[in-house]
C-alpha positions in Angstrom: 19.7 -0.6 -16.8 15.9 -0.9 -16.8 13.3 -1.2 -14.1 10.4 -3.6 -14.4 7.2 -3.7 -12.4 5.6 -7.1 -11.7 2.4 -8.4 -10.2 2.6 -11.8 -8.6 0.0 -14.2 -7.2 1.0 -16.9 -4.7 -0.4 -19.5 -2.3 1.5 -18.8 0.9 0.7 -22.1 2.6 4.1 -23.6 2.2 6.2 -20.5 2.7 7.6 -18.6 5.6 6.3 -15.3 4.2 7.4 -12.8 1.6 10.7 -11.7 3.0 13.9 -13.6 2.7 14.8 -15.3 6.0 18.0 -16.8 7.3 15.9 -19.9 8.1 13.0 -20.7 5.8 11.6 -20.7 2.3 10.2 -17.3 1.2 8.4 -16.0 -1.8 11.1 -13.4 -2.3 13.9 -16.0 -2.4 12.0 -18.1 -5.0 11.6 -15.1 -7.3 15.1 -13.8 -6.9 16.4 -17.3 -7.6 14.3 -17.4 -10.8 15.7 -14.0 -11.9 19.3 -15.2 -11.3 18.7 -18.3 -13.4 17.2 -16.2 -16.1 19.7 -13.2 -16.2 22.9 -14.5 -14.6 22.7 -11.5 -12.3 22.1 -11.4 -8.5 19.0 -9.2 -8.4 17.2 -8.0 -5.3 13.5 -7.3 -5.6 11.5 -4.7 -3.7 7.8 -5.3 -2.9 4.8 -3.2 -1.9 4.8 -4.9 1.5 5.7 -8.1 3.3 3.1 -10.8 3.8 3.5 -13.2 6.7 3.9 -17.0 6.8 0.7 -18.7 5.5 -0.6 -15.5 3.9 -1.4 -15.5 0.2 -1.7 -12.9 -2.6 -3.6 -12.3 -5.8 -1.9 -8.9 -6.6 1.4 -8.4 -4.7 3.6 -5.9 -6.6 7.4 -5.8 -6.8 10.0 -4.2 -9.0 13.6 -5.0 -10.0 16.4 -3.4 -12.0 18.4 -5.3 -14.5 20.8 -4.9 -17.4 18.8 -7.5 -19.4 16.1 -6.2 -21.6 13.1 -8.2 -22.8 9.5 -7.5 -23.8 7.3 -7.6 -20.7 5.3 -10.6 -22.0 8.5 -12.5 -22.5 9.7 -11.7 -19.0 6.4 -13.1 -17.6 6.6 -16.3 -19.5 10.3 -16.8 -18.7 10.0 -16.2 -15.0 7.0 -18.5 -14.7 9.1 -21.2 -16.3 11.5 -21.1 -13.4 8.9 -20.6 -10.6 7.0 -23.3 -8.6 3.4 -23.8 -9.5 2.1 -22.0 -6.4 3.9 -18.7 -7.4 2.8 -17.1 -10.7 3.7 -13.8 -12.3 0.5 -12.3 -13.5 1.8 -9.1 -15.2 5.1 -7.4 -16.1 5.4 -3.7 -17.2 8.2 -1.4 -18.1 8.6 1.1 -15.3 10.6 4.3 -15.2 13.0 4.8 -12.2 10.4 7.1 -10.6 8.3 4.1 -9.8 9.0 2.4 -6.5 6.9 -0.6 -5.4 6.8 0.4 -1.8 7.1 4.2 -1.7 4.5 4.9 -4.4 1.7 2.9 -2.8 -1.6 4.8 -2.8 -3.7 2.1 -1.2 -3.9 -1.7 -0.7 -6.8 -4.1 -0.4 -6.6 -7.1 1.9 -9.4 -9.7 2.0 -10.0 -12.0 4.9 -12.2 -15.1 4.1 -14.1 -17.0 6.7 -16.0 -20.3 6.3 -18.9 -20.5 8.6 -20.1 -23.8 7.2 -18.8 -27.4 7.6 -15.0 -27.8 7.5 -13.9 -27.5 3.8 -10.8 -29.6 3.3 -10.2 -28.3 -0.2 -10.0 -24.6 1.0 -8.1 -25.3 4.2 -5.1 -23.2 3.1 -7.1 -20.2 1.8 -10.0 -19.8 4.1 -10.3 -19.6 7.9 -12.6 -22.4 9.1 -14.6 -20.8 11.9 -15.8 -23.3 14.4 -18.2 -21.2 16.4 -21.5 -19.4 15.8 -21.1 -15.7 14.8 -23.4 -12.8 14.4 -22.2 -11.1 11.2 -24.4 -8.0 11.7 -22.5 -7.4 15.0 -19.2 -7.7 13.1 -20.3 -5.2 10.5 -21.4 -2.7 13.2 -18.1 -3.1 15.1 -16.0 -2.6 11.8 -17.1 1.0 11.7 -14.7 1.7 14.6 -11.7 1.1 12.4 -12.7 3.2 9.3 -11.0 6.5 9.1 -7.6 7.8 10.3 -6.6 6.4 13.7 -3.5 5.4 15.7 -3.4 1.6 15.3 -0.8 1.0 18.0 -3.1 -1.4 19.8 -3.8 -3.4 16.7 -0.5 -4.4 15.2 2.8 -6.0 16.3 5.3 -3.6 14.7 7.5 -2.2 17.5 7.2 1.5 18.2 11.0 1.7 18.1 10.9 0.6 14.5 7.8 2.6 13.4 7.0 5.4 15.9 4.2 6.8 13.7 1.4 4.1 13.7 -1.3 6.3 12.4 -3.0 4.7 9.4 -6.1 5.4 7.3 -8.7 2.8 6.5 -10.9 4.0 3.6 -13.4 1.2 3.8 -14.3 -2.2 5.3 -16.8 -4.1 3.3 -18.5 -7.5 3.9 -19.6 -9.9 1.2 -21.2 -13.3 1.8 -21.6 -16.1 -0.7 -22.9 -19.3 0.7 -21.0 -20.2 3.8 -18.0 -17.9 2.9 -17.8 -14.4 4.4 -15.2 -12.1 2.8 -14.1 -8.9 4.7 -12.4 -6.5 2.4 -10.1 -3.9 4.0 -9.0 -1.0 1.8 -6.5 1.5 3.2 -3.5 3.7 2.8 -1.2 1.3 4.6 -1.1 -1.6 7.0 1.3 -2.6 9.8 2.3 -6.1 10.8 -0.6 -8.3 11.8 -2.9 -5.3 11.6 -5.6 -6.8 9.4 -5.5 -10.1 11.4 -5.8 -8.3 14.7 -8.8 -6.2 13.5 -10.4 -9.4 12.1 -9.9 -11.2 15.4 -11.6 -8.4 17.3 -14.5 -8.4 14.8 -14.9 -12.2 15.3 -15.0 -11.6 19.1 -17.7 -9.0 18.5 -19.6 -11.5 16.4 -19.4 -14.0 19.3 -20.7 -11.4 21.8 -17.4 -11.4 23.7 -16.5 -7.8 22.7 -18.8 -4.8 22.2 -18.3 -2.1 19.6 -17.6 0.3 22.5 -14.9 -2.0 24.0 -13.1 -2.2 20.6 -13.2 1.6 20.3 -11.6 1.8 23.8 -8.9 -0.6 22.7 -8.2 1.4 19.6 -8.2 4.8 21.5 -5.8 3.4 24.1 -3.0 3.2 21.5 -1.2 0.8 23.7 0.9 -2.3 22.8 -0.2 -3.9 26.1 -3.9 -4.0 25.2 -4.9 -7.7 25.0 -5.3 -8.7 21.4 -5.3 -11.8 19.2 -4.3 -12.7 15.6 -6.8 -14.3 13.3 -5.4 -17.3 11.5 -3.1 -16.5 8.5 -4.7 -18.8 6.0 -7.8 -16.5 5.7 -5.8 -13.5 4.6 -4.9 -12.5 1.0 -3.4 -9.4 -0.5 -5.8 -8.6 -3.3 -4.4 -5.5 -5.0 -2.0 -2.6 -4.7 -2.9 0.8 -6.1 -0.3 3.5 -6.9 -0.3 7.2 -7.1 1.0 9.2 -10.1 4.5 10.4 -9.4 6.1 13.2 -11.4 9.4 13.9 -9.6 11.3 12.9 -6.5 14.3 13.3 -4.3 15.4 11.3 -1.3 13.1 13.4 1.0 10.4 14.9 -1.2 8.1 13.9 -4.1 5.7 15.5 -6.5 2.6 13.2 -6.5 -1.1 13.3 -6.9 -3.1 14.4 -3.9 -4.4 11.7 -1.6 -7.8 11.7 0.2 -6.2 12.1 3.7 -3.9 15.0 2.7 -4.5 18.2 4.6 -5.0 20.9 2.0 -3.2 24.1 2.6 -5.5 27.1 3.0 -3.3 28.9 0.4 -4.6 26.5 -2.2 -8.1 28.0 -1.9 -8.0 29.6 -5.4 -6.9 26.2 -6.8 -9.5 24.5 -4.8 -12.3 26.6 -6.3 -11.1 26.0 -9.8 -10.8 22.2 -9.3 -13.5 19.6 -9.2 -15.2 18.3 -6.0 -13.9 16.0 -3.3 -10.3 17.2 -3.2 -9.6 16.1 -6.7 -7.4 18.7 -8.5 -7.0 18.2 -12.2 -3.3 18.8 -13.2 -2.4 19.9 -9.7 -0.1 17.8 -7.6 1.1 17.8 -4.0 4.7 18.5 -3.1 5.0 16.2 -0.1 7.5 14.5 2.2 8.5 11.1 0.9 8.4 9.5 4.3 6.0 11.8 6.2 2.6 13.3 5.8 3.7 16.9 5.4 2.5 19.0 2.4 5.2 21.4 1.4 3.4 23.0 -1.5 2.0 22.1 -4.9 2.7 21.9 -8.6 0.1 23.2 -11.1 0.5 22.1 -14.7 -1.2 23.8 -17.7 -2.5 22.1 -20.8 0.6 23.0 -22.7 2.7 21.2 -20.0 4.2 24.4 -18.6 4.1 24.3 -14.8 4.5 26.4 -11.7 5.8 24.9 -8.4 4.6 26.7 -5.3 6.6 26.2 -2.1 5.2 27.0 1.4 7.7 28.7 3.5 11.4 27.9 3.0 11.0 24.1 3.0 14.0 22.0 2.0 15.6 24.4 -0.5 17.9 21.9 -2.2 15.2 19.4 -2.6 12.7 21.9 -4.0 15.2 23.2 -6.6 16.0 19.6 -7.6 12.2 18.9 -8.0 11.8 22.0 -10.1 14.7 20.9 -12.4 13.1 17.5 -12.9 9.7 19.1 -13.6 11.3 21.5 -16.0 13.0 18.7 -17.9 9.6 16.9 -18.1 8.0 20.0 -19.4 10.6 20.5 -22.1 10.3 16.9 -23.2 6.5 17.3 -23.7 6.8 20.6 -25.6 6.2 23.0 -22.7 8.0 26.1 -21.6 9.5 24.8 -18.4 8.7 25.1 -14.7 8.9 28.3 -12.5 9.2 28.4 -8.8 7.1 30.6 -6.5 7.7 31.0 -2.8 4.7 31.5 -0.6 5.2 33.5 2.6 3.0 31.2 4.7 4.5 28.8 7.1 4.6 25.2 5.7 2.2 22.7 7.2 
């Protein structure tokens, strides 16, 4: 059994979205059908996220497992031979079983494109045709509200019953204009359903003078599903790229991965902090973190000879920590190191 990582581009105009539906034609169904034709296996693919009906992608990422082995380049050509012309595999890579297209996501970039000029019939499925005058400078000013870590309950349609934690981090929102086309680029840790489209709709309202920056801030701070909101049209939205963090070991509940910008660094890491570089970048030091939460349970420091030390804060999840240590030790032995030791820190875990 092997795992492959694929990057796919698609025009979402004719599809009901990424995810397979009981009614409708999805991107996922098209790719899984191509895989079955190619391998004779019924293969389920797992993607970095789900795009909605009418939304396109330049760099959606998915992975799949199969008994069939081929060179990545041959996979790419073979799959494209079975796919329609509006779905195209851009890249295929061998991926170890530590890689997961969803759980290893470091950040995503979504672009929203707006045409402020005359209606462009040739771009009707890839650009929102804005029919009203808009002050772009007001949009840029209002966008500052969304940058950083916030509770985005007011700006997405994912039910709280399904996703109780709706805190997300937006690293940057950038504007680029070329002719009549304005592109708004959102780069962040993760996005909830309709989140980018709701933020864009609010920015367009700011540009029209119908919402102030302060009013948008109040809507965000309310963290309330009942706050009045709108969705920008789907055709302007495209998933541009997905970035992944380096992953060294994992269990069902915990992982050893690189530190992320929003991670809260334990005070006990101060000696490591001083020996590392600036801006929370720690060469050869990785976070021991929850797989599905934001908790930092400790860290793993790796020497140049690939020998490592795993430090756990408090008791943590003992079985998971020991399993992580075993995986790290095996990795160390394979690279010529002397293994991995475990050190317990008396401090309470964060």
